[in-house]
C-alpha positions as a Python dict, from the first residue, in 0.01 Angstrom:
ca = {
    (1, 'M'): (0, 0, 0),
    (2, 'L'): (278, -14, 267),
    (3, 'L'): (518, 194, 78),
    (4, 'P'): (348, 542, 81),
    (5, 'P'): (362, 559, 465),
    (6, 'L'): (727, 476, 463),
    (7, 'I'): (799, 736, 209),
    (8, 'L'): (622, 996, 413),
    (9, 'I'): (827, 906, 731),
    (10, 'Q'): (1133, 935, 529),
    (11, 'L'): (1032, 1273, 380),
    (12, 'E'): (957, 1397, 739),
    (13, 'L'): (1295, 1296, 850),
    (14, 'V'): (1480, 1442, 549),
    (15, 'L'): (1282, 1757, 582),
    (16, 'G'): (1361, 1812, 947),
    (17, 'I'): (1737, 1740, 884),
    (18, 'A'): (1734, 1983, 589),
    (19, 'L'): (1570, 2252, 781),
    (20, 'L'): (1823, 2209, 1068),
    (21, 'I'): (2129, 2208, 831),
    (22, 'S'): (2006, 2496, 628),
    (23, 'C'): (1982, 2714, 943),
    (24, 'V'): (2315, 2610, 1061),
    (25, 'N'): (2479, 2674, 713),
    (26, 'V'): (2360, 3035, 724),
    (27, 'F'): (2571, 3105, 1036),
    (28, 'Y'): (2862, 2868, 976),
    (29, 'R'): (2981, 2868, 625),
    (30, 'D'): (3200, 2550, 666),
    (31, 'M'): (2898, 2339, 739),
    (32, 'G'): (2933, 2189, 377),
    (33, 'V'): (3285, 2049, 457),
    (34, 'A'): (3162, 1903, 788),
    (35, 'L'): (2839, 1770, 628),
    (36, 'D'): (3032, 1560, 385),
    (37, 'V'): (3219, 1383, 675),
    (38, 'L'): (2894, 1345, 882),
    (39, 'L'): (2696, 1213, 587),
    (40, 'Q'): (2973, 948, 503),
    (41, 'G'): (2973, 824, 871),
    (42, 'W'): (2600, 820, 887),
    (43, 'F'): (2603, 607, 569),
    (44, 'F'): (2825, 351, 715),
    (45, 'A'): (2637, 359, 1045),
    (46, 'T'): (2302, 279, 862),
    (47, 'P'): (2231, -80, 775),
    (48, 'I'): (2197, -46, 395),
    (49, 'F'): (2422, -315, 261),
    (50, 'Y'): (2401, -531, 569),
    (51, 'H'): (2118, -639, 805),
    (52, 'H'): (2117, -500, 1155),
    (53, 'W'): (2103, -867, 1293),
    (54, 'I'): (2473, -946, 1184),
    (55, 'L'): (2598, -695, 1430),
    (56, 'P'): (2698, -797, 1786),
    (57, 'L'): (2422, -780, 2031),
    (58, 'W'): (2566, -498, 2216),
    (59, 'L'): (2565, -291, 1887),
    (60, 'Q'): (2205, -383, 1762),
    (61, 'K'): (2019, -158, 1978),
    (62, 'P'): (2233, 150, 1923),
    (63, 'A'): (2227, 80, 1542),
    (64, 'M'): (1859, 67, 1537),
    (65, 'A'): (1827, 385, 1735),
    (66, 'N'): (1929, 551, 1408),
    (67, 'P'): (1587, 660, 1256),
    (68, 'L'): (1708, 592, 900),
    (69, 'A'): (1807, 243, 999),
    (70, 'A'): (1452, 161, 1089),
    (71, 'I'): (1329, 316, 764),
    (72, 'I'): (1567, 119, 556),
    (73, 'T'): (1479, -195, 728),
    (74, 'A'): (1109, -131, 674),
    (75, 'Y'): (1188, -70, 298),
    (76, 'R'): (1384, -397, 293),
    (77, 'D'): (1083, -581, 450),
    (78, 'V'): (826, -431, 210),
    (79, 'L'): (1008, -443, -115),
    (80, 'I'): (1231, -730, -93),
    (81, 'S'): (1079, -970, 158),
    (82, 'A'): (716, -879, 73),
    (83, 'R'): (616, -868, 440),
    (84, 'F'): (480, -621, 682),
    (85, 'P'): (777, -424, 849),
    (86, 'D'): (838, -465, 1213),
    (87, 'Q'): (586, -228, 1396),
    (88, 'N'): (832, -144, 1676),
    (89, 'F'): (1103, -9, 1443),
    (90, 'T'): (850, 162, 1225),
    (91, 'L'): (700, 337, 1528),
    (92, 'V'): (1043, 445, 1634),
    (93, 'A'): (1112, 574, 1294),
    (94, 'L'): (792, 772, 1294),
    (95, 'V'): (832, 915, 1647),
    (96, 'S'): (1200, 1012, 1582),
    (97, 'S'): (1125, 1146, 1242),
    (98, 'T'): (850, 1361, 1376),
    (99, 'L'): (1060, 1488, 1667),
    (100, 'I'): (1334, 1577, 1427),
    (101, 'F'): (1109, 1753, 1202),
    (102, 'L'): (951, 1958, 1488),
    (103, 'I'): (1292, 2061, 1618),
    (104, 'G'): (1410, 2150, 1265),
    (105, 'Y'): (1088, 2354, 1205),
    (106, 'A'): (1112, 2532, 1544),
    (107, 'V'): (1478, 2612, 1490),
    (108, 'F'): (1422, 2726, 1134),
    (109, 'T'): (1126, 2955, 1218),
    (110, 'R'): (1316, 3090, 1518),
    (111, 'Y'): (1611, 3199, 1317),
    (112, 'A'): (1440, 3275, 980),
    (113, 'P'): (1412, 3647, 1048),
    (114, 'V'): (1789, 3684, 1103),
    (115, 'F'): (1878, 3514, 764),
    (116, 'A'): (1875, 3822, 556),
    (117, 'E'): (2106, 4010, 799),
    (118, 'E'): (2359, 3724, 825),
    (119, 'V'): (2377, 3665, 455),
}
């Protein structure tokens, strides 16, 4: 029962990022090359194969500011540890995912009429 809300939070984050990247890709064709580098850096900055608490204290808060880090930690809590995810991290993930989605949607709808001329 805890998994569907996490999936919706992740879907909201991914959709917002996809809207932003697709808009930028119309105007800057080399975005695909830069995106490979950005995604690889984001992968290593997200605690997927490690827990955030093994990082030094001065790196833990910036690491958990990553919205995907909070989602991955919540997935780990629900699926592996069979416990409720930390409400603070989940709330941070929900707020930041919603903010990213709203920004992505606003940018996409703002520039959508120009896409046909640019392509």
